[in-house]
C-alpha positions in Angstrom: 17.4 -16.3 -7.3 15.8 -16.6 -3.7 17.8 -15.6 -0.8 16.5 -15.8 2.5 18.8 -13.6 5.1 18.6 -14.2 8.7 18.7 -10.8 10.6 18.0 -11.8 14.2 15.9 -14.3 15.9 12.5 -12.3 15.0 13.3 -11.2 11.5 14.8 -12.1 8.0 15.1 -10.2 4.7 14.1 -11.9 1.3 16.0 -10.9 -1.8 14.6 -11.9 -5.1 16.5 -11.6 -8.2 15.4 -11.9 -11.7 18.2 -10.3 -14.5 18.6 -7.1 -13.7 15.9 -6.9 -11.5 15.5 -7.1 -7.3 13.3 -6.9 -4.7 14.2 -7.2 -1.4 11.0 -7.8 1.3 11.6 -8.0 5.0 9.4 -10.5 7.2 8.3 -7.5 9.8 5.4 -6.1 8.5 5.9 -8.2 4.7 7.5 -4.7 4.0 8.9 -4.3 0.5 12.2 -2.7 1.4 13.6 -2.6 -2.0 12.7 -2.6 -5.9 15.4 -2.1 -8.3 16.9 -2.2 -11.9 20.8 -2.4 -11.5 21.6 0.2 -9.2 18.2 2.1 -9.1 16.1 1.5 -6.4 12.6 3.0 -6.6 11.3 2.3 -2.9 11.8 4.7 -0.1 13.3 3.2 3.5 15.9 2.4 5.9 19.1 0.7 5.9 17.9 -1.6 7.8 14.6 -3.3 9.5 14.9 -2.0 13.5 13.5 1.9 12.2 10.3 0.6 10.7 9.5 -1.0 13.8 8.6 2.8 15.3 8.9 5.3 12.5 5.8 7.0 10.9 4.1 7.0 7.5 4.0 2.9 6.8 6.5 2.7 4.7 6.1 -0.7 2.8 4.4 -2.7 5.0 1.3 -4.9 4.4 -1.7 -3.2 5.9 -4.6 -5.0 7.0 -7.4 -6.3 7.3 -8.7 -2.9 6.7 -6.4 -0.3 4.8 -7.4 3.7 5.1 -9.9 4.9 7.3 -13.1 4.5 9.0 -14.7 7.3 10.4 -15.2 7.7 13.9 -13.5 4.4 14.3 -16.5 2.2 14.4 -18.9 0.5 12.0 -22.1 -1.4 12.5 -22.2 -4.7 10.4 -25.1 -7.0 10.6 -26.8 -5.6 13.9 -23.6 -5.4 15.7 -21.6 -2.3 16.3 -17.7 -2.8 16.4 -15.6 0.0 18.1 -11.8 0.4 16.7 -8.9 2.5 17.8 -9.0 5.9 17.5 -5.3 6.3 16.1 -5.9 9.1 13.6 -7.7 11.7 15.6 -11.5 10.6 15.8 -11.1 7.7 12.8 -9.2 4.7 12.5 -6.4 4.7 10.0 -4.9 1.7 8.7 -6.3 -1.4 11.3 -4.6 0.9 14.9 -3.5 -2.2 16.8 -4.3 -5.4 14.6 -2.5 -3.6 11.5 -0.5 -6.9 10.0 2.3 -4.2 8.9 2.8 -3.9 12.5 3.3 -7.6 13.1 6.2 -10.7 12.3 5.4 -12.6 9.5 6.6 -16.0 8.7 8.4 -17.4 5.6 6.0 -20.2 4.1 7.6 -21.4 0.9 10.3 -20.0 -1.6 10.7 -20.3 -5.4 13.4 -19.0 -7.8 11.2 -15.9 -8.4 8.5 -15.8 -5.6 8.0 -15.9 -1.6 5.0 -16.6 0.4 4.6 -14.9 3.9 2.0 -15.9 6.2 0.8 -14.5 9.1 -1.9 -16.1 12.3 -3.3 -12.4 13.6 -5.6 -13.2 16.6 -9.2 -10.8 17.3 -7.3 -7.4 18.2 -8.2 -3.4 17.7 -12.0 -4.0 17.8 -12.1 -5.7 14.7 -14.1 -9.1 14.8 -12.1 -12.6 14.5 -8.9 -13.8 13.8 -7.1 -13.7 10.7 -4.9 -15.8 8.6 -3.3 -13.6 5.8 -0.5 -14.1 3.1 1.0 -12.6 0.7 3.3 -13.7 -2.3 6.0 -11.2 -3.5 7.2 -12.6 -7.1 9.3 -10.8 -9.7 10.3 -11.8 -13.7 13.4 -10.8 -15.1 10.9 -8.3 -17.2 10.6 -5.9 -14.4 6.9 -7.0 -13.1 6.3 -7.3 -9.4 3.3 -9.1 -8.4 1.9 -9.0 -4.6 -1.0 -11.5 -4.4 -2.7 -10.9 -1.2 -4.9 -14.0 0.2 -7.0 -13.7 3.8 -9.1 -15.5 5.3 -10.9 -14.8 9.0 -12.8 -16.7 11.5 -15.7 -14.4 12.2 -17.2 -12.0 9.3 -14.8 -8.7 8.5 -14.7 -6.4 6.2 -11.0 -6.6 4.7 -9.2 -4.2 2.3 -5.4 -5.0 2.2 -2.7 -3.0 0.3 1.2 -2.2 0.6 1.9 1.0 1.8 5.7 1.6 -0.3 6.4 5.0 -1.5 8.4 5.3 -4.9 10.5 7.9 -6.4 11.2 7.2 -9.9 14.4 9.5 -9.8 15.9 7.5 -6.5 15.7 10.9 -4.4 14.6 14.6 -4.5 11.0 15.6 -4.8 8.4 13.8 -6.8 6.4 16.5 -8.1 8.1 16.4 -11.4 7.1 13.1 -12.2 4.2 13.0 -14.7 1.6 10.9 -13.1 -1.9 9.3 -15.4 -4.4 7.3 -13.6 -7.3 5.5 -15.5 -9.9 6.9 -13.1 -12.7 9.0 -14.4 -13.8 9.7 -11.1 -12.5 10.3 -7.0 -13.8 10.4 -3.8 -13.9 14.1 -1.8 -12.8 14.3 1.9 -14.0 16.5 4.6 -11.0 17.7 7.3 -10.6 14.1 8.7 -9.8 12.9 5.0 -13.2 10.5 5.3 -15.2 10.4 2.3 -18.2 12.6 1.5 -18.9 12.2 -2.4 -18.1 10.8 -5.2 -17.4 12.9 -8.1 -15.9 13.4 -11.5 -12.5 14.3 -12.3 -13.6 16.4 -15.2 -12.6 19.8 -15.0 -10.8 19.4 -11.7 -7.6 19.0 -10.7 -7.6 15.5 -10.0 -8.1 14.9 -13.5 -4.9 12.4 -14.2 -7.0 11.0 -17.4 -4.4 12.3 -19.3 -1.0 12.6 -18.3 0.1 15.4 -15.8 2.9 16.8 -13.6 2.2 15.8 -10.0 2.7 19.3 -8.9 1.3 21.1 -11.6 -1.7 21.8 -9.1 -2.8 21.9 -6.1 0.5 22.1 -5.2 1.4 18.1 -6.0 -1.1 17.3 -2.7 -3.0 14.3 -2.7 -4.2 11.9 0.0 -7.2 10.5 -1.8 -9.2 7.5 -3.2 -9.3 7.7 -7.1 -11.8 5.3 -8.8 -10.9 3.5 -11.9 -12.8 3.4 -15.2 -12.8 0.4 -17.4 -9.2 -0.1 -17.1 -7.6 -0.7 -14.2 -3.7 1.2 -14.8 -1.9 3.8 -13.3 1.4 5.5 -15.0 3.8 7.6 -13.4 7.0 8.6 -15.3 10.3 10.1 -13.8 13.5 11.0 -15.6 14.7 7.7 -16.8 12.2 5.2 -15.4 8.5 4.9 -15.6 6.5 2.4 -13.2 3.3 0.5 -14.1 1.0 -0.4 -11.8 -2.3 -3.2 -12.6 -4.8 -4.2 -10.0 -8.1 -6.2 -10.2 -9.4 -3.7 -7.0 -11.8 -0.9 -7.9 -9.7 1.9 -6.8 -6.4 3.3 -6.0 -5.2 5.6 -3.3 -3.0 8.2 -4.5 -0.5 9.6 -1.8 2.0 12.2 -2.8 3.4 11.8 0.9 2.6 15.9 2.3 3.3 14.8 5.6 6.3 12.5 5.2 9.2 12.7 7.6 11.3 11.2 10.1 13.8 12.1 12.5 15.6 8.5 11.5 17.8 8.8 8.1 16.5 6.9 5.5 18.9 4.6 3.2 22.0 6.1 2.4 21.6 8.1 5.4 19.2 10.7 3.9 16.6 12.1 5.4 13.3 11.6 4.2 11.2 14.8 3.8 7.5 15.5 2.4 6.6 14.9 -1.4 9.8 12.7 -1.4 7.5 9.7 -2.5 4.2 8.5 -3.5 1.9 5.8 -2.7 -0.1 3.6 -4.9 -2.3 2.1 -2.4 -5.0 -0.5 -4.6 -7.7 -0.8 -2.4 -11.6 -0.8 -2.3 -13.4 2.6 -1.0 -12.2 4.0 2.3 -15.1 3.9 5.3 -17.1 1.4 3.0 -18.4 -0.4 6.1 -20.3 2.7 7.0 -21.3 3.3 3.0 -23.5 0.4 1.9 -23.5 2.3 -1.7 -19.6 1.4 -1.8 -17.5 -1.5 -3.2 -16.4 -4.0 -0.2 -15.6 -6.8 0.8 -15.7 -9.1 3.7 -13.9 -12.4 4.9 -16.1 -15.1 7.1 -15.6 -19.1 7.4 -15.3 -20.7 4.3 -15.0 -17.0 2.4 -11.4 -16.1 1.6 -10.3 -13.2 -0.1 -7.9 -13.0 -2.9 -6.6 -9.9 -4.9 -3.5 -8.9 -6.8 -1.5 -5.7 -7.7 1.4 -5.3 -10.0 4.1 -3.1 -10.4 5.8 -3.1 -14.0 9.1 -1.0 -13.6 10.8 0.3 -17.2 13.6 2.2 -18.2 12.5 4.4 -20.7 
């Protein structure tokens, strides 16, 4: 069952219910506001949509056209230099002022278990061309929440869309005791600005999650890195009672353990948000790929759209 609850002249909340599972999506930012089994909501956020307008951290947003960082906020494509917003030190993060996650989307269609939101995004922030973007959220009564992204552009443009939800499988508290397994034999080492500098093996490093490890077991649980999938594109995170499995068709996932998460606005239920209270699984191409021809990436251009799907499975253990 899919319900549309109009909030005001700009925003609505779409609630999809399938058996004991429920997902809530705001049209602002196409934000994943909640994902729950019975009374266990595993997504961090706020009690209403207004705090998302100004809160840091990109909670739940559909980020685009380019998630993650672009070094020095510029890239050269086909001989033309494109200068972007510098909104993360000297770098561009999550598309700056162009970000799809800071815009109001429209409800295009719904059925019993899904909603499709669309966005018309004019040229902005230094990225070439206008964009037409779509996100379809689908939920099954087995706890599978699928996110299908579709994006088109009027000019050639690098594309790297993702969702920036923060999850906590225990509902609240520190996530360092969550157990993580990432089917990723490699990761990208980064400089002080979190720009990739080397593609390395995870073997014999604190980045080896090919076998399950507690998030806080190494590096005090601090991860803000791109992990590169092998043959199986899958992540498994376990809390006390629940397990979240994620699959994707993209080559990598940015694993962020929210070491900088904070807000002076109370989150759901009036509780403040603190560092390490959630983890993000941002499926992606490699950060800064427009400046690295050796990195896998994707480009939209007239007649060439881009589609990708990521699915989260919430399982009561």
